[in-house]
C-alpha atoms as one frame of an Amber mdcrd trajectory, in Angstrom:
protein
  -1.002   3.176   5.078   2.486   3.065   6.596   5.775   2.486   5.830   8.693
   0.306   6.194  12.481   0.656   5.877  13.822  -2.500   4.652  16.946  -3.396
   5.810  18.018  -5.504   2.492  19.817  -8.940   2.698  22.362  -8.791   5.012
  24.975 -11.600   5.182  26.818 -12.148   8.623  30.922 -13.139   8.922  31.618
 -16.273   7.070  28.594 -15.950   4.987  29.122 -15.411   0.820  26.275 -13.612
  -0.957  25.336 -15.626  -3.841  26.562 -15.528  -7.335  23.225 -14.916  -9.009
  22.831 -12.103  -6.450  26.204 -10.647  -6.932  25.374 -10.735 -10.863  21.749
  -8.822 -10.464  23.444  -6.335  -7.990  26.041  -5.818 -10.652  23.663  -5.021
 -12.954  21.575  -2.560 -11.144  25.093  -0.766 -10.104  25.968  -0.481 -13.793
  21.942   0.039 -14.977  21.843   2.835 -12.836  25.281   4.948 -13.590  23.716
   4.831 -17.596  20.071   5.346 -16.225  19.955   8.596 -13.851  21.768  10.868
 -16.368  19.078   9.640 -18.574  16.642  10.591 -15.979  17.690  13.800 -15.489
  17.672  14.762 -18.646  14.447  13.561 -19.977  13.580  15.458 -16.286  15.030
  18.777 -17.567  13.070  18.711 -20.951   9.707  17.615 -19.096   8.184  14.551
 -20.500   4.954  12.879 -20.620   3.926  10.069 -18.684   4.262   7.742 -21.913
   7.636   8.927 -22.775   8.327   8.008 -18.942   6.800   4.670 -19.321   9.396
   4.235 -21.909  12.416   4.679 -19.955  10.792   2.835 -17.235  10.327   0.077
 -19.220  13.638   0.243 -20.283  14.839  -0.044 -16.648  12.873  -3.508 -16.320
  14.541  -4.562 -18.475  18.516  -3.750 -17.997  18.069  -2.858 -14.346  15.878
  -5.379 -12.851  16.821  -8.477 -15.710  12.849  -8.750 -16.987  12.573 -10.283
 -20.995  11.156  -7.929 -23.018   9.149  -9.424 -24.852   8.098 -12.246 -22.483
   7.807 -10.760 -18.745   6.689  -7.851 -19.876   2.776  -6.765 -20.796   1.904
  -3.169 -21.709  -1.796  -2.873 -20.822  -2.221  -4.613 -19.195  -6.290  -5.162
 -18.536  -8.084  -5.383 -15.307 -11.878  -5.471 -15.508 -12.531  -2.880 -18.282
  -9.529  -0.795 -17.116  -5.377  -0.779 -18.191  -2.583  -1.213 -16.161   1.030
   0.524 -17.773   3.013  -2.680 -17.290   2.424  -6.481 -15.790   5.144  -8.352
 -14.997   5.345 -12.026 -15.278   7.695 -14.913 -14.402   7.651 -18.071 -15.267
   3.842 -17.153 -16.722   2.954 -16.427 -13.001   1.771 -12.232 -13.156   3.696
 -10.878 -10.242   3.202  -7.388  -9.755   1.602  -4.705 -11.447   3.731  -1.273
 -12.051   1.782   2.191 -12.641   3.712   5.140 -14.829   3.360   8.953 -13.618
   5.414  11.386 -15.674   8.396  11.931 -14.500   8.847  14.815 -12.401   5.384
  14.336 -11.246   4.389  13.886  -7.433   2.875  11.246  -6.560  -0.048  11.307
  -4.780  -2.345   9.145  -2.811  -5.177   8.964  -4.978  -2.596   7.095  -7.792
  -1.858   5.121  -5.048  -5.505   4.407  -4.860  -5.566   3.267  -8.596  -2.147
   0.806  -9.029  -3.542  -0.699  -5.592  -7.394  -1.336  -7.027  -6.552  -2.606
  -9.755  -4.370  -5.166  -7.932  -6.769  -5.883  -5.672  -8.758  -7.395  -8.799
  -5.856  -9.751  -8.743  -6.380 -11.577  -5.608  -3.439 -13.657  -5.770  -1.182
 -10.836  -6.706   0.799  -8.975  -3.447   2.920  -6.338  -4.264   2.563  -3.005
  -7.054   4.400  -0.315  -8.139   4.123   3.096  -8.514   7.053   5.315 -10.823
   7.809   8.604 -12.300  10.986   6.768 -13.227  13.627   8.624 -10.615  10.841
   7.550  -7.475   9.992   4.008  -6.938   7.525   3.193  -4.590   6.691  -0.656
  -3.536   3.367  -1.569  -1.968   2.199  -4.177  -0.063  -1.195  -5.116  -1.729
  -1.792  -8.931  -0.521  -5.307  -9.908  -0.274  -7.368  -9.226   3.285  -4.387
  -7.065   4.808  -3.722  -3.540   4.573  -1.880  -1.640   2.085   1.251  -0.164
   3.207   3.936   1.158   1.684   7.290  -1.588   1.415  10.085   1.076   0.639
  10.746   4.090  -1.693  13.749   4.812  -3.907  14.221   8.212  -4.467  17.012
   8.679  -7.531  17.522  11.662  -7.132  18.194  12.143  -3.739  21.594  12.807
  -3.002  20.433  11.888   1.146  19.153   8.434   0.261  22.079   6.100   0.526
  23.112   4.817  -2.942  23.637   1.348  -0.963  19.759   1.555   0.338  18.784
   2.367  -3.185  20.769  -0.818  -4.473  19.226  -3.043  -2.094  15.259  -2.084
  -2.572  16.177  -2.148  -6.202  17.432  -5.621  -5.935  14.398  -6.956  -4.339
  12.407  -5.933  -7.328  14.923  -7.763  -9.837  13.718 -10.939 -11.637  16.159
 -13.124  -9.488  14.815 -11.846  -6.463  11.011 -11.998  -7.555  11.586 -15.957
  -9.090  12.925 -16.295  -5.735   9.963 -14.732  -3.841  12.891 -12.897  -1.743
  10.679 -10.114  -1.486   7.947 -11.350   0.835  10.670 -13.080   2.853  12.019
 -10.062   3.750   8.685  -8.351   4.482   7.947 -11.335   6.290  11.329 -10.477
   8.618  10.874  -6.599   9.147   7.029  -8.258   9.534   8.917  -9.497  13.007
   9.451  -5.942  14.125   7.055  -3.328  13.147   6.001  -1.286  15.977   2.469
  -1.946  15.753   2.912  -5.168  15.882   5.177  -5.747  18.838   3.123  -3.002
  20.691   0.247  -5.600  20.272   2.396  -8.230  21.679   3.300  -5.755  24.636
  -0.609  -4.972  25.388  -1.668  -8.515  25.016  -2.943 -10.226  28.124   0.011
 -12.931  27.462   2.327 -10.081  27.019   1.203  -8.277  30.010   1.511 -11.487
  32.252   5.276 -11.914  30.560   6.198  -8.781  31.459   4.847  -8.514  35.154
   6.535 -11.932  36.067   9.776 -10.477  34.893   9.216  -7.068  37.194   7.879
  -9.122  40.352  10.894 -11.382  40.183  12.823  -8.047  39.995  11.008  -6.422
  43.021   9.643  -9.304  45.043   8.624  -6.846  47.569   6.316  -4.936  45.109
   2.676  -5.187  44.379   2.575  -5.379  40.489  -0.654  -5.462  38.859  -1.125
  -5.873  34.740  -3.432  -2.732  34.498  -0.717  -0.468  35.898   1.802  -2.131
  33.760  -0.326  -1.000  30.784  -0.859   2.160  32.178   2.807   3.071  31.739
   3.571   1.218  28.829   0.691   3.914  27.027   2.253   6.620  29.024   5.182
   6.276  28.512   6.682   3.584  26.508   4.763   3.021  23.492   4.800   5.726
  20.822   1.304   7.642  20.980   0.605   7.389  17.584   1.385   3.381  17.441
  -1.083   3.243  20.412  -3.755   5.040  18.490  -3.439   3.111  15.658  -3.458
  -0.260  17.844  -6.262   1.143  19.812  -7.988   1.411  16.922  -7.898  -1.981
  14.979  -8.933  -3.505  17.879 -11.930  -1.258  18.464 -12.859  -1.896  15.039
 -12.039  -5.407  14.844 -14.532  -6.405  18.132 -17.390  -3.836  16.690 -17.083
  -5.450  13.041 -17.749  -8.971  14.469 -20.283  -8.113  16.633 -22.212  -6.315
  13.586 -21.427  -9.452  11.795 -23.055 -11.809  13.783 -26.157  -9.289  14.698
 -27.371  -8.336  10.683 -25.384  -9.812   8.252 -28.756 -10.591   5.925 -29.393
  -7.172   6.009 -26.106  -5.609   5.311 -25.826  -8.016   2.219 -28.717  -6.561
   0.672 -27.844  -3.253   2.280 -24.440  -3.670   0.191 -25.739  -4.885  -2.888
 -27.730  -2.367  -3.173 -24.846   0.515  -2.839 -22.827  -1.436  -4.793 -24.922
  -1.200  -8.048 -25.530   2.139  -7.327 -21.839   2.719  -7.255 -20.633   0.633
  -9.988 -23.647   2.202 -12.196 -22.719   5.800 -11.212 -18.690   4.779 -12.602
 -20.104   2.863 -15.538 -21.859   6.029 -16.719 -18.676   8.272 -15.708 -20.428
  10.247 -13.256 -17.923   9.345 -10.601 -13.827   8.864 -11.892 -11.644   5.857
 -11.070  -9.243   7.612  -8.107 -12.091  10.434  -7.430 -12.252  11.756  -3.937
 -15.231  11.522  -1.369 -16.008  13.782   0.502 -18.439  14.189   3.596 -21.856
  16.550   2.652 -19.854  20.272   3.972 -16.859  18.883   1.474 -14.181  19.303
   3.898 -13.125  15.948   5.094 -12.108  12.818   2.242 -14.092   9.607   3.276
 -13.599   7.919   0.410 -12.349   6.948  -2.964 -13.552   5.442  -6.279 -11.912
   2.355  -6.509 -13.461   0.027  -9.641 -16.969  -0.718  -8.573 -16.692   0.627
  -4.890 -15.574   3.050  -3.006 -13.088   2.626  -0.576 -12.863   4.134   2.456
 -10.290   6.938   3.003  -7.167   5.803   5.830  -8.281   2.018   6.675  -8.275
   0.682   3.539 -11.238  -1.101   3.562 -13.772  -1.444   0.779 -17.177   0.052
   1.953 -20.427  -0.314   0.006 -22.593   0.703   2.808 -23.571   4.100   2.588
 -24.790   4.282   6.084 -20.600   2.222   6.680 -19.130   5.327   4.957 -21.045
   8.166   5.941 -22.817   7.472   9.271 -26.245   8.573   7.419 -28.547   6.672
   4.791 -28.944   8.920   2.803 -27.194   9.349  -0.636 -27.133  13.459  -0.134
 -24.444  12.437   2.798 -21.855  12.376   0.705 -20.423  14.634  -2.084 -17.843
  14.907  -4.966 -15.770  18.158  -5.922 -15.966  19.441  -9.455 -14.041  22.745
 -10.532 -14.466  23.811  -6.806 -18.401  23.144  -6.827 -19.945  20.781  -4.166
 -22.193  18.053  -6.047 -23.703  15.611  -3.942 -24.540  11.822  -4.356 -27.690
  12.511  -4.734 -27.525  15.093  -7.978 -25.104  12.676  -9.203 -28.427   9.926
  -9.123 -30.358  12.354 -10.903 -31.222  11.377 -14.816
């Protein structure tokens, strides 16, 4: 799950900021002057999650401009689970807000929890994870990998207040009602390192570079394969290339596997899904719980409603062989109070 750094809304020379944006940003600016001291005082007192949630609701109203009783729903039910807050605009669900106690460190399991809720709503693109002082915005659109868009850290003196204002504005009623967060995301999507690396390493990209290099060096022999090697060795960052190569490999393998054994996979997936659902319903598996390999050394997934989500790639693994590399339920385990409990033991009556 990557992180994007939003640049906010920039206006060129001679352009004027819309009046609705001016008003929203002024409201947020004044609201922060009021709420940051409230949050600092609450942090010193060590308030709990419920009290933090009350402050977050007030910030949704006073800073971000939502109507308290019409546009903010508490304990919003999603398939037997409850999200702290659901935010609507004109009766359309816009994003979920999951609250953790002020001062708590946000963990990956908290992210899996709120994004798991959000993915139960196919039209929902955004989920917010917050402790009041920290606001993480995650894109959870169907068919795409969960990715953090931005993180506001109100207590962080090194994070510019101007950047905090731009990010919080994207969460405001004025911006959300105009779909500005999605537009900002799409704008920045063009410049993501992984996207640019994929373009450079594609056949079209390499051929375009080859033509330019050949034009500059007419007496030299220029091959696309040599250009690709040069890009990978010295131009494209290693972690970016690794991600591009991994996604390309998984896509190719998935296409071959789907075409070869779709009916058999459907039956196996159904059986495994039913097994996971039974364990979750019986509370033998808990939402957000980490799934380990049989030795308890590596996290390979997490519980997400009636599914196990494979760690690292945002994919839902409903087939035990895909999750562990083994068809045996003993190939995966959970940790309880330091003890390793394998799946086959969880399934016993």
